[in-house]
N, C-alpha and C positions, 0 to 999 in steps of 0.2 A: 663602404661609405666612411667618410671622415665625420665623426660626430661634432667636431669643432667647427665645421664649415659654417653652421648657422650663426656662430658668434661674430662673423664678419659680414653679416647680412646688411645690405644698404637699407636705410630707413624708408626709402620709397622704391624698393626693389623692382627692377634692377637699375641701379645708378640713376634714380630719378628723385632724389631727396629734395624736398623743399628747402629753401634758404632757412638757416637757423635751426634745423633739426639735429637730433643727436647723431653721433658718429656711428652708432650701432642700431639700436631700436628707437623709434619715436617714443615719446613719453607715454602715450596711451598704450602702445604695444607692450612696453615694459610693465606698465601697471596691470594690464590684462594678463600678461604672462605670470606676474607675481601672484595674482589672484588665483590663476589656474593651478600653479604649483603648490600654493598654500593649501587650497581646498582639496586638491587631488580628486576631482570628481569623475564619475563615469560619464555623465552628460554635462556639457557646458555650451551655453548659447551666447555668442558674441555678436552684438549689433553695432555696426560701425558704418558711418556714411560712405557712399561710393567715393573712391579715390583716397580713402584714409590709409589703406594698406592692410586689408584683411588677409590677403594671400601671404604676405610677409609674416604676419602674426601666426597664422595657422601652421606655416612651415617651421617656424621656430618652436612651436609646441611639439610638432612631429619629431624634430631632431632631438628635443629634450627627452621625449618618451622612448625614442629608439636608443639613445645613449644610455638611458637608465635601465634598458631592457624590460620596460613595462610592456612594450609591444615590439613585435619584429616584422609587422606587415602594415602597409598603409593602403587604404582605399579612399579615393577622392570621387565624390559624386557631384557632377556639374549639370547645369540645364542644357547645354548645347555641345555639339561635336567640337566646335571651335575652341570652347573653353577647356575641353579635355586636353587639347594640345598645349594651350596656354599654361595650364597647371603643370603639365609634364616638363615644359621648358623651364618654368620657374623653379620647380623642385630640383632639376638637374644642376642649377647654379649653386645650390647649397648641399650637393652631395647625395640627394635622394633620387633614385631612378624609378620613374613611374612609366608604365606601359599604356599610352593613350590609344593604342590600336588593339587592345584586348577584345577578343571576339567571344560572344556567348556560345557560338557553334563549336569553337575549339575548347573553351572552358578552362584553359590553363595559361600561365604565362611563364616566360623564361626565368630561371633562377637568378639571372643577372639583374632582375628588377626587385625593388623593395615592395612593389605593389602595383596597383592599376589606377587609371583615371577612366571613369565610366559616366554615362549619362543616367538621369532618372528613368528615362524611357527604357534604356538597356536593362536596368535593374528590374523594372516592372515587368519586362517580358519574360525573365527567368529568375524570379526571386529565390527559388530553391537552390540554384547553382551558386548564387552569391552568398547565400546562407552557409552552404557547404564550405566555400572558400574562407568565410569569416570564422567558422568553427575550427578550421584546420590549424590556424596559428593565431596567437594573440594579436588582435587587429585594432588599429585606430581608423575610424571612419570619419572623414571630413565631409560634411554635407554643405556644399556651397549653395547659397541662396535657398535656404531650407524652406522658405515659404511655398516652394513648388511641391512640397511633400504632404499636402492636405489629404486627410482620410477619404474625402468624398470622391477622389479619383484613384485610378489604378496605381499611380505613382506612390501615393501614400501607403496603400496596402502593400506594395512591393517593397519599399524601403523598410517598413516595419517588420515584415517577415524576414528579409535578408539580413538586417543588421541588429535585430533584437539581441543576439548573443555576442555582439562586439565587446571587446574589452574596454574601449573608450570611444565616445562619439563627441565630435566637436562640430557644432552647428553654427553656420555663419549667415548673416543677412545684412544688407546695406540699405534696404528700402522698406517702406511701410508694408506690414504684413498683408496678406491677402484679405479680401473683403467678405468672404463667406464666414460661416460660423462652424466649420468643421475643425476639430483640433488637429494640430500639426504633430506628427510623430516626434517623440523625444524632446518636446518642448514642455516646460512646466507652466501650469496655469494656476493663478491665485485669484481669490475673490477681491474685487476692489470695493471701495466704500459704498457703491451703488448696487452691490450684489451681482456684478458681472464678472464672469471668469475671464481673466486677462492674462496674456502671455507675460512671463517674467524672465527677463534676460539676466545673465550672470555678469555681463559687462556691457555697457552701452557708451558709445561715443558718437554724438550727433554732429550734424553739419555746422551748427552754430559754434560748437567747441572746436571743430577742425578749422573753421574759418578764423577763429580767434588765435589758434596756434600757428596759422600760416601753412597748414597742411593741405588745404584745398583753396581753389580760386574763388573770389567773389563773382557772382553772376549778375549781369545786367540783362533784364528781360525787355526786349524791344517789342512793344505791342503795336499791331497794325489793324486798323478797322477798314471800312470801305462800304460802298454801295453795292448791293447784290440784287440780281433779278433772276427769277426762275419760273418755270411753268409746272404746275402741278399735274397729277395724273388726270384730274378732271378738266384740264385745259385752261385753268385760271392762271394768269400771270401775277406774280407777287414780287414786290420790291421791298427791301428792308436794308437797314444799315447795320453792319456787323459791329457789335458793341453797344447797340441801343437795346432797350427793353423789348423782348419778344417772347412768344410762347416757346415751350420746349421744342416742339416740332419745327417751328420757324428757325430757331437757333441752329438746329441740326442741319436744316436744308440750306440756310445761309452759309454755314460753315463749309458744307460740302461744295457749294457754289464757289466759295473763295478758293478751295483747293483744286478746282477744275483746271487742268492744264491749258485749256483753250481761253480762259479768262485772263484779264489783266492783273488781277490781285496777286496771284502767285508769281507771275513774271516780275512785277514791281518789287515784291518782297525778296525774291531771289537776287535781284539786282542790288537792292539795299544791303542785303547780307554780304554780297560780294564786295561792295564798297567798304563795308565794315571790316571784312577780312583783309583788304588791302591796307587799311589803316593799322590794323593789329600787326601785320607782317613788317611794318616799319621797325617795330621793336622786337618782334618775335619772328625772325625770317622764315622759319619752317612751319608757322601756324597753318592749320588746316581747318576745313569746314565740313560739316556733315548735315545732309538733308535726310530727315526721317520721313518716309512716305508710307501711305496706307497700303498700297498694293503695287504689283510689278508694272502695270500699265502706266500708272502715274509716275513711278520711279524713272522709267525710261524717258517719259516726257520731260520731267524736271531736269534730267541729265542733258537732254537736247537743248533745253533753255540755257543751262550753264555753259555748254560747249559754244553756243552762239554768242554768249555774253563774254566769255573769257578767251575763246580760241583754244582752249585746252579741254580735252575729253575727261570728264570726271571718272573716278573709279565707281563702278556700279556693282552692288552686292545684292543679288536677288534670291539666293538660296543658301541654306546652311550645309554646303558640301565642301569637299577638300579644296576645290578651286576657289570658293568664296573665302575660306580661311586664308589661303595664300594671298588673295587680293587685299584682304584686310592687313595682313602682316606687311606686305610691300608698301601699302599706303602709310602705315605707321612708321616705317623706316625711311620713307622718302620725304619729298618736299612739295609734292603736287598739291593743288589748291583744294579740290572738293572730292568728297565721296557721297554717293547717294545710296541709301539702303532701305530695305523693307524690314523694319523691326528687329532683325536678328542682332544688330549691333546696339540694341537698347540696353542690354544687360551684361555686365561683367567684362566686356571687351576692353582691352587696355590699349588705347591710342592716345597717349598724353599730349600729343601736339594738337589735338582738336581744341580749338578756341572759339569757334563760331558755329552755331547750329541753327537750323530752321525746323521748327516743329510743324511739318506739313502732313500731319496725320490727324484723322478724326477720332483717334483713340482717346478716351477721356478718363480712365481710371487713375487714381493717385499713385498706384503701384507703377504703372507703365510710365507715367510722367516723371516720377522720381528716378526711375532707371534711365530714362532718356537723358535727363539733365545730368545724371551722374557721369555720362561720357565726356563732359566738358570741364569738370571741376578738378581734374587731377593736376596738381601743381608741380612744376619742375623747378621754378625759381621764384623768388619773391617778386611781387608786383604784377604777375600775370593775371589777367582778368578773362572771364568767359562772357560771351554775348550770345543769347538765344532769342531768336525771332519767333514771335507767337501771334496767332490770330486773336483779336479782341473778343474772345468767347469767355463768358463768366466762369465756367468751371475750370478752364485752363488758367485764367488769371488768378483764381482762388488757389489752385495748386501752387502756382509760382509764389504767391504771397505767403504761403504756409510751408515753404521749403525747409525752414529751420525747425519746424515742429517735429517732435519725435512721437511716433504712434506705435501702439502695441496691438496685438491681435486679440480682439474681444469676441468671446463666444456669446451665446444667447443670454440675455438678461432674463431673470425669473418671470418678468411680466411682459416680455417682448410680444408685440402684436403681430398677427399674420402678415399684415401689409408691409411691416418693416422687414420681415424675413423674406418676403417676395422681392423687395427692392435689393436686399443684400445678395440674394441668390442671382439676380439678374446681373449685378455688378461683377460677381465672381465669374459668371459665364463668359463675360467679355475678357476678363483677365486671363482665364485659363486658355482661351482661344489664341492668345498671343504666342503661346508656346506650341499648342497642339496644331495650329494652322499657320505657323510662321511663314510658310512658303506658298500659301494659297492666296488667291485674289480676295481682298477684304472689302466688306461693305462698310459704308459710313455709318456712324452712330445715328440711330433713330430714323433711318431712311432706307426703304426697300429699293432694290434695283428697279428702274423703270417708273418709280412713283413720281418722279419729277425730272425736268430737264433744265440744267443750268444754262442760262442765256447770256448773261454778261456780268462782269464785276470790275470794280476798280479799287484802288487802295489809297489810304492816307496814313501817315504816322499818327498814332494816338498818344503814346507816352512811354517813358522808361520806368520800369519797376526795379528798384534797387533797395535792398535792406528794408523791405516792407513798406517803403514809401514810393509814391508815384511822382514822377517829374516830367514836366513838359506838357504842352497842350497840342491840339490838332495842328498838323502841318502838312502841306501838300508834298507829294512825291517829287524829289529833285529840288525842293526849296532850300534856301539857306538855313532855315530853322531845322529841317530834317538833317542836313549835313552837319550842323553843330553837334548833334547827338551821335551820328554815325562816325564822326571824326574824333571822338574821345581817344586819347592815347591808349595803346594796348598794354602798356606797363604803368600801372598806378597802384598805390596803396588804397585800401578801402576808404580811408578818410579823404584822400585826394579825389576819389571818384565822387563821393558825396558833395564835396566842395565845388567841383566842376559842374555837376548836375545842377546844383543850386544856382551857380552863376549863369549857366545857359538858360535855365528857366526864367531867371530874372530878365535876361536880355530879350528873350522871346516875348515876354509879357510887355516889356517896354516898346518893342517894335510893332506890337499889334496896332493896327489902324484904329484911331479914335472913331467911335461910332458917331454918325450924324455929320461927318465932315463933308460928304458929297452933296451937291445940290440936287436932291431927288425928292419925290413926293413924300409928304410927311408919313404916310402909312408905311411906305417902303423903308424909310429911315428908321422908324420906330421898330419895325420888324427886324431890321439888321441889328439894332441895339439889343433887342431881346435875345436874338440868336447868339450874339457875342457874349452877353451875360450868361446865358445857359451853358455855353462852352467853358467859360471860366469857372462857373459853379461846378460843372462836371469834373474839371481838373482838380479843383480844391477838394471836392467830396472824395475823389479817389485817393488823393494824397493823405487826407486825414481819416479816411474810413468812415465818413459821415453819409447820411442820406441827403439826396439833393434838396428835399423839402426842408430839412433842418438848416442847411446852409442858406437857403432863401429866407427862412424865418429869421436867422441871425442877421442877415443883411437888412431886413426891414426894421429890426430892433435897433441896429446901429445907425441907419440912415433915415428912418421914419418913412411915412407914406403908405399907400395901399399895397395890395398884393400886385404881382408883376402884371397881370392882365389889365389892371386899371392904372398902372403907374405912368406918369408922364415921361417924355423924352429926357427931361432934366433929371428926374428922379432915377431913371434907369442908368443914366450916365454917371450919377453919383455912386450908385451901387457897383458899377463896373470899375470905377476908380478905387473904391474901397476893397473889392476882392482882389484886384491886382496887387494892392499893398499886402493883403493877407498872403498871397501866393509867394511873395518874396520875403515873408517873415516880419512884416511891419503891421501892427494892429492899430 
């Protein structure tokens, strides 16, 4: 191996550096490397947002330790089979040879290799073997996405036994840590001011910082609501609007109805996403799209929708086997439009040309959501944006709004109540299932198979969420208003995105029909005015993060008059005009 190979490493390895980055390492990678070499630790935890370049950083650390003869063997532990190969390919480009086909049954690798790339499951199945290999030579263990190593599962027990004697351990993660309260091996925990043991990273580089540095793309979240109708197990038919206040069970069932391949909602959203992809490809010719499905049946149906829509068969990835890895690699190197997958591409997979996504899964944990969005943020050149289409489900919209927040892994507080622990355990059970059952048919959140029957659904554009602000109001599928947002250029600076969204929202509000203009009965005219006002109040409340009632109260203070139920047509019209001005920035 040439120890100098790493010094020529591309900042967005391989050859995918964002515009304006350093010729060797990105600033954060160099800073994290300096911290590592200065402290010379046995354990080091680096938290960096997806797309920032954790692989590049880890391989640079590895080459430094190999060249200094601190270690002479490397073990990389990854969550999936596909990622083993990805790590081996990446390491080869800097002169490190890893064996991704290492077999527990053989138990040895060729002397041509500097080490191996294995999965957490592989280590957990024979931890004693991997401990023996770790003891045989001074070893650096790179634990990719370390949050999979919690002690409550066999994976955590396995990696602790196998790698406790390692000379060095470098742990990496790019997403919020798991939601249970079991400590993760080789991670340091410290008491926070509230007496909660919280994970402590040695270096952290969040999405907000990466966005500021131009290392990742800004994300536009396109939220779509709609009317849902389903039949319960008891035979009752229920109708509800996605995005409107509902009980937890109703939200879960409305969400599942929206994702039903036989309904109109998913077909409309896939068509909107494809129109968005066409616009992005004007500036980014090889831009691709990814639909993340809940299970194999839905994935096949969504692929059929896209094939009918585009005339081109999407790449379908249904299982984490050698064939699936090859299909992902071919898609990443090609120019085809769409890939449809069941979860396995949600974490770690490097396909930088992915620019448009559809979150067509009922998985609701912040861990999974952040991993999924991470597939679209890898920047190749300045000005690229990502667009992710979402259902208007509160928990999903909240995850999108909090994308820039950095979270640590918190263990039990001293006074944690049993009900809290139960909730956290339930959340982790879902997260863990994403890895343990990645290739099985998945049930929707909160709904048992056969407990209801999806009957029909439709879709409408709700709003765009960008930089923690919501833009736009309700628009019909195929309308000029919807097209204004789908037609945003694919190459824009973040400030240009915000300016264009502001302009489009202002135009949309101006084009909205004035309430009361049609010669209809007074009660119908007043009902239409109230509906229009409530729609504008909802948009403004989302944009500013206020409660609807608070906005209505502010309008009454500004315009005078009684509450909405008793307001006259003239008073409602005045409030409509006032909130339109607020939406375009005029008070």
